N, C-alpha and C positions, 0 to 999 in steps of 0.2 A: 461592349460586353454583350454576349448573346442572351437571348431570353432564358435559355436553360441555365446559364450561369447565375441569373438573377433569382431564379426560382428557389423557394425555401420550403422546407417541410416543418411541421409542427408536431412535437411529441409531448406526452405526459409520462412521467415516471417518478419514482421515489428516489431522492438523492439525499444521502446522509440523514435519513429518517423523515425528510420533509417532502410533501408533494411538490413537484417541479414541472414547469412547462417551459419549453424552449423552442425557438425557430432557428433553423440553420440550413446551410446548403446540403443537399442530400448525399453528396459524396464524402462528407466529413466523417472522420473516425470519432469514436467516443472520446479519445484523448483530445482531439481538436475541439470537440464540443465543450468538454470540461474546461479546458484552458482558455480558449478563445471566446466562447459564447457565454460561459458561466463564470469566468474569471477565477476558477479554482486551479491555481498554478502549483499546488502541492504534488499533483500527479506529473511526473517528469517525462520529458520528451527525450528519448535515447536513440535507439538504432532504427526505429520504424520498420523493423523486420521481425519483431517478436523474439529476439535473441538475448536481450539484456535484462528484461524484467523491470526496468525503471518505471514503466507506465502501468504497473499492475494496480488494478482496483478490484473490489469484490462486486460481483453481479449475482444477485440471488445467493449470497454467501459463498460464492465460489470465486477463487482468484482467476482473473482473466487479464490478458494483455490488451489494454485499451487501444493500442496502436493497430491492432488487428481486427477490432470490432467496429462495425459501422455504428454511428450514433443512432441511426434508425432502429437498430436492433435493441436499443435500450427501452423502447416503447413498453409501458406498463410493467417494467422490471424494477427491482430494488438495487440501486447502485450505491456503493460506499467508496468514497475516496478518502485519502489520508485526513482531510479536513473533518471527516465525520468520526474519526477514531476516538478522540478524547470526549469525555462527558463534561461539557462546560469547561471549567478551568482545571478539571481533574484529568491528568494524563492516563491513558490506558496503561496497564502494567507493562506491556511490551515497550511502549514509548519511554516509560520511566526507567526500565532496566537498560535500554539502549543508552540513555543519558548517564545512568549510574555507572555503567561499565565502560563508557567511552567506545561503544560499538559502532559509532559513526565518526568519520573524519570530515569529509566535505559535506556529507549528508545527502548528496544527490540521489543515491540509490536507496536510501533508508525508507522512503514511503513504500516502495515495492516490497522490500524485505519485511517491513512491519505488517503489511496486509496479507502477505503469504503466510507469515507466522501466525497471524490471527486466525486465518482459516484452519491452519494445522492444529492449533490449540483448542479450537472449538470441536474438532473431530477427535483429537487425541490429547487429553490433558496431561498425559505422562509420556511424552515421546522420548525415545532414546536419542543419543547423539547421532547415530546413523540415520534415524528417521528424520531428524531435523535437517541433516545434510542433504538428504534426498529431496525433502520438501522445498528447500531453498536453492536447489541446484540450478533452477532456471533464472536465478538472479545473479548478476555480476556486480562486483564491487572492485573498483580500480585503486582504492586508497588503502583499505585495511586488509589485514589478514582476516580470514573468516572466523577464526577462533573466538574473538570477542563477540561476534554476532551470534554464534552458536551458544556461547555461554549466556548471553543476554536472553535468548529464547528459553534456555533451561531455567534460568533464574525467574523469569516471568511465569513460566509454567508452575514452578514451585510456589511462588507467591499467590498465583491464582488458585492453587489447590489449598491455600491457607497455611502453608508451611512458613514458619518464621526463619528466614534465611538472612544471615548477616553478610554484608559485603566485606570482602577482604580489605585490609587497611592499605589500599593502593589507590592513588589518584590517577587521573588520565596521564599525568606526567611521570609516574613512577611511584615508588613507595614513599609514604609520608614520614 
């Protein structure tokens, strides 16, 4: 192994609300640093081209594709992965509505969708269906139709606004 390959960089940043320090090879993407060096595997590895959205994290409250960002660029920034979305054992309203409505099947793409939706709802607590579609357009799901995902974001937005919304009497498997 060459000297360059053995060389590591050391950065400090905030990860999921906690001060974090990590050393890693300077060529690594933020996705690789999160998964390989910090063992946070909720951020998924998809296309490595920035086309699928499965690796989305929030950096300084903005959704970014971690496969396209060097880990070095996280220095002194605020990074939030899916592991930082829930508050202790309390799911974020988006996580809860995804579960309530069966908006995920295999779940591989869900972390990316959830974090993009979180950014959207912080900016716009009452988005229209069209705004939701546009915001989520960079995320690909190969299992579900997108309707349940859009509905879950709409329901989460309503719950976050304090509206009492009842779920339809339908389970993931059909009507009860």
